C-alpha positions as CSV (number, residue, x, y, z in Angstrom):
1,M,-59.8,69.0,-0.2
2,L,-56.7,68.2,1.8
3,L,-55.6,70.2,4.8
4,G,-52.0,71.4,5.1
5,V,-51.3,72.7,8.6
6,N,-48.7,75.5,8.9
7,I,-46.9,75.3,12.2
8,D,-44.8,78.4,11.9
9,H,-46.5,80.1,14.9
10,V,-45.8,77.2,17.2
11,A,-42.2,78.2,16.5
12,T,-43.0,81.9,17.1
13,L,-44.3,81.0,20.6
14,R,-41.2,78.9,21.3
15,N,-38.8,81.6,20.1
16,A,-40.5,84.2,22.4
17,R,-38.7,82.7,25.3
18,G,-35.7,81.3,23.4
19,G,-36.2,77.8,24.8
20,V,-37.6,74.5,23.4
21,E,-41.3,74.8,24.4
22,P,-43.7,74.3,22.7
23,D,-42.0,71.5,20.7
24,V,-42.4,72.2,17.0
25,I,-41.8,68.5,16.1
26,E,-44.4,67.3,18.5
27,A,-46.9,69.9,17.2
28,A,-46.3,68.5,13.7
29,K,-47.0,65.0,14.8
30,I,-50.2,66.0,16.6
31,C,-51.4,67.8,13.5
32,I,-51.0,64.7,11.4
33,K,-52.5,62.4,14.0
34,N,-55.6,64.5,14.1
35,G,-56.4,64.9,10.4
36,G,-53.7,67.1,8.9
37,D,-52.6,65.8,5.5
38,S,-49.3,67.6,5.3
39,I,-47.1,70.0,7.3
40,T,-46.2,73.4,5.9
41,T,-43.3,75.5,7.2
42,H,-41.9,78.8,6.0
43,L,-38.2,79.0,6.4
44,R,-37.8,82.7,6.1
45,E,-34.5,84.4,5.3
46,D,-34.4,86.0,8.8
47,R,-35.4,82.7,10.5
48,R,-37.9,84.6,12.7
49,H,-39.9,81.4,13.5
50,I,-39.0,78.1,11.8
51,K,-35.3,77.3,12.0
52,D,-33.2,75.1,9.7
53,D,-33.0,72.3,12.3
54,D,-36.8,72.3,12.6
55,V,-37.2,71.6,9.0
56,K,-34.5,68.9,8.9
57,I,-36.0,67.0,11.9
58,I,-39.6,67.3,10.5
59,R,-38.3,65.8,7.3
60,S,-36.6,62.9,9.0
61,E,-39.0,62.2,11.9
62,V,-42.6,63.1,10.9
63,K,-44.0,60.6,8.4
64,T,-46.0,62.9,6.2
65,K,-45.7,65.3,3.3
66,L,-43.5,68.3,4.0
67,N,-44.3,71.5,2.1
68,L,-41.5,74.0,2.4
69,E,-42.4,77.7,1.8
70,M,-39.5,79.7,0.7
71,A,-38.3,82.8,-1.1
72,M,-36.9,82.7,-4.6
73,T,-33.2,83.0,-3.5
74,D,-30.1,80.9,-4.2
75,E,-29.8,80.0,-0.5
76,M,-33.3,78.6,-0.3
77,Q,-33.0,76.8,-3.6
78,N,-29.8,75.1,-2.3
79,I,-31.6,74.1,0.9
80,A,-34.5,72.6,-1.0
81,L,-32.2,70.7,-3.3
82,T,-30.3,69.3,-0.3
83,L,-33.3,68.6,2.0
84,L,-35.6,67.3,-0.8
85,P,-39.0,68.2,0.7
86,D,-42.0,66.6,-0.9
87,A,-43.1,70.1,-2.1
88,V,-42.0,73.7,-2.1
89,C,-44.1,76.8,-2.4
90,I,-42.2,79.8,-3.6
91,V,-43.5,83.0,-1.9
92,P,-42.6,86.7,-1.9
93,E,-40.7,87.8,1.2
94,K,-40.0,91.2,2.8
95,R,-38.0,91.6,5.9
96,Q,-40.3,94.3,7.4
97,E,-43.6,92.4,6.9
98,L,-45.4,90.6,9.7
99,T,-46.7,87.9,7.3
100,T,-46.7,87.4,3.6
101,E,-48.7,90.4,2.2
102,G,-49.5,89.3,-1.3
103,G,-48.8,87.0,-4.1
104,L,-45.5,86.5,-5.9
105,D,-45.2,88.6,-9.1
106,I,-43.9,85.8,-11.2
107,A,-45.1,87.5,-14.4
108,G,-42.6,90.3,-13.7
109,Q,-39.7,87.9,-13.3
110,L,-40.6,85.0,-15.5
111,E,-37.1,84.2,-16.9
112,R,-35.7,84.0,-13.3
113,G,-38.7,81.9,-12.3
114,I,-38.1,79.4,-15.1
115,K,-34.5,79.0,-14.0
116,F,-35.4,78.7,-10.4
117,V,-38.1,76.1,-10.8
118,K,-36.3,73.8,-13.3
119,P,-33.8,72.1,-11.0
120,L,-36.4,71.6,-8.3
121,V,-38.7,69.8,-10.6
122,E,-35.9,67.7,-12.0
123,K,-35.2,66.5,-8.4
124,G,-38.8,65.3,-8.1
125,I,-40.1,68.1,-5.9
126,E,-43.6,69.4,-6.4
127,V,-43.3,73.1,-7.0
128,S,-46.0,75.6,-6.3
129,L,-46.0,79.4,-6.8
130,F,-48.0,81.5,-4.3
131,I,-49.7,84.1,-6.5
132,D,-52.6,86.5,-6.6
133,P,-55.7,85.2,-8.5
134,T,-55.2,86.8,-11.9
135,E,-54.9,85.3,-15.3
136,E,-51.6,87.0,-15.9
137,Q,-50.0,85.4,-12.8
138,V,-51.5,82.0,-13.5
139,K,-50.3,81.9,-17.0
140,A,-46.8,83.0,-15.9
141,A,-46.8,80.3,-13.2
142,Y,-47.6,77.7,-15.9
143,Q,-44.8,78.9,-18.1
144,T,-42.2,78.3,-15.3
145,G,-42.9,74.5,-15.4
146,A,-44.3,74.4,-11.9
147,Q,-47.0,71.7,-11.3
148,F,-49.0,73.7,-8.8
149,I,-50.1,77.2,-7.9
150,E,-51.3,78.3,-4.5
151,L,-53.8,81.1,-4.7
152,H,-53.4,83.9,-2.2
153,T,-56.7,84.1,-0.4
154,G,-55.9,87.2,1.7
155,T,-58.1,89.6,-0.2
156,Y,-61.0,87.2,0.1
157,S,-60.4,86.5,3.8
158,N,-60.1,90.2,4.6
159,S,-63.3,91.1,2.7
160,F,-65.3,88.2,4.1
161,G,-68.7,89.5,5.3
162,T,-68.3,92.8,3.4
163,P,-69.6,94.1,0.1
164,N,-66.2,93.2,-1.5
165,E,-66.4,89.5,-0.6
166,E,-68.2,88.3,-3.8
167,K,-65.7,89.9,-6.2
168,A,-62.7,88.6,-4.2
169,F,-64.3,85.1,-4.2
170,L,-65.1,85.1,-7.9
171,D,-61.5,86.1,-8.6
172,L,-60.4,82.9,-6.8
173,K,-62.9,80.8,-8.7
174,H,-62.0,82.2,-12.1
175,A,-58.3,81.8,-11.5
176,T,-58.8,78.2,-10.4
177,E,-60.8,77.4,-13.5
178,Y,-58.1,79.0,-15.7
179,A,-55.3,77.1,-14.0
180,H,-57.1,73.9,-14.5
181,S,-57.5,74.6,-18.2
182,L,-53.7,74.8,-18.3
183,G,-53.2,71.6,-16.4
184,L,-52.1,73.1,-13.2
185,K,-53.2,71.8,-9.8
186,V,-54.5,74.5,-7.4
187,N,-53.9,75.0,-3.6
188,A,-55.1,78.0,-1.7
189,G,-54.3,79.7,1.6
190,H,-53.7,82.9,3.6
191,G,-56.1,84.3,6.2
192,L,-58.5,81.3,6.0
193,N,-60.3,80.7,9.3
194,Y,-63.1,78.7,10.8
195,Q,-65.7,81.2,9.4
196,N,-64.6,82.1,5.9
197,V,-63.2,78.7,4.9
198,K,-66.7,77.3,4.1
199,R,-66.8,79.0,0.7
200,M,-63.8,77.1,-0.6
201,H,-66.2,74.3,-1.2
202,E,-67.8,76.4,-3.9
203,I,-64.6,76.2,-6.0
204,D,-64.4,73.0,-7.9
205,G,-61.1,71.1,-7.8
206,L,-59.1,72.8,-5.1
207,Y,-56.5,70.3,-4.1
208,E,-55.3,71.5,-0.7
209,L,-55.8,74.4,1.7
210,N,-52.8,75.5,3.7
211,I,-53.9,77.0,7.0
212,G,-51.8,78.0,10.0
213,H,-52.5,81.1,12.1
214,S,-56.2,80.4,12.8
215,I,-55.5,76.8,13.8
216,I,-52.8,77.8,16.2
217,A,-54.9,80.6,17.6
218,R,-57.8,78.2,18.1
219,A,-55.5,75.7,19.8
220,V,-54.8,78.3,22.6
221,F,-58.4,77.8,23.7
222,V,-59.3,74.2,22.8
223,G,-56.0,72.4,22.3
224,L,-54.2,71.5,19.1
225,P,-55.8,68.2,18.4
226,Q,-59.3,69.6,18.6
227,A,-58.3,72.7,16.6
228,V,-57.0,70.5,13.7
229,Q,-60.0,68.2,13.9
230,E,-62.5,71.1,13.7
231,M,-60.8,72.6,10.6
232,K,-60.5,69.2,8.9
233,E,-64.3,68.7,9.5
234,L,-65.0,72.0,7.9
235,I,-63.1,71.3,4.7
236,K,-63.9,67.7,4.2
């Protein structure tokens, strides 16, 4: 499995004081130098952490794959078509949420999803849909023409170590198998940390794990290079 490092919360810390420290671009470079395979950033509509200039500079200065998380809006589609990141992940977004709370209901807006995905794919961008691990959502994601899905691992992460863990894990496993049967590639992420990430090895064919908060939190104590190295070692 590959490791995509989400650096949004480096920007959260920077924005707390309104200055330039810590440097988001330097953080991205450190992540790649220490084992990260790609950089993920979520350019939210309210710009609460990552800003437009952050994404532009990462695209031009950091020599790695850039995965841009974004809402399914005209504004974000236009940004992606102009910036041309290597990949985009389409996520649900609510202004009042602290973080993404669940998967995108692409089954409930399939026609819109098809129209949204088509021009991105035509520009050579890898498109992923961030969805809950159900057959209904996997099938709808496939119908949009996206090449990837990213399974929302939040339910599994929150239930890790509880009686609900096994069901949540099996939902991820079954959704992955179904996606593969349709020809989709599968990423996963949300809430994964240094304890619960180990079970991802039990799911055959996961392509990339996108992990942010736990790595940045670990970096507070051991430094960003070590935090990335430790996570990379766990998922290798």
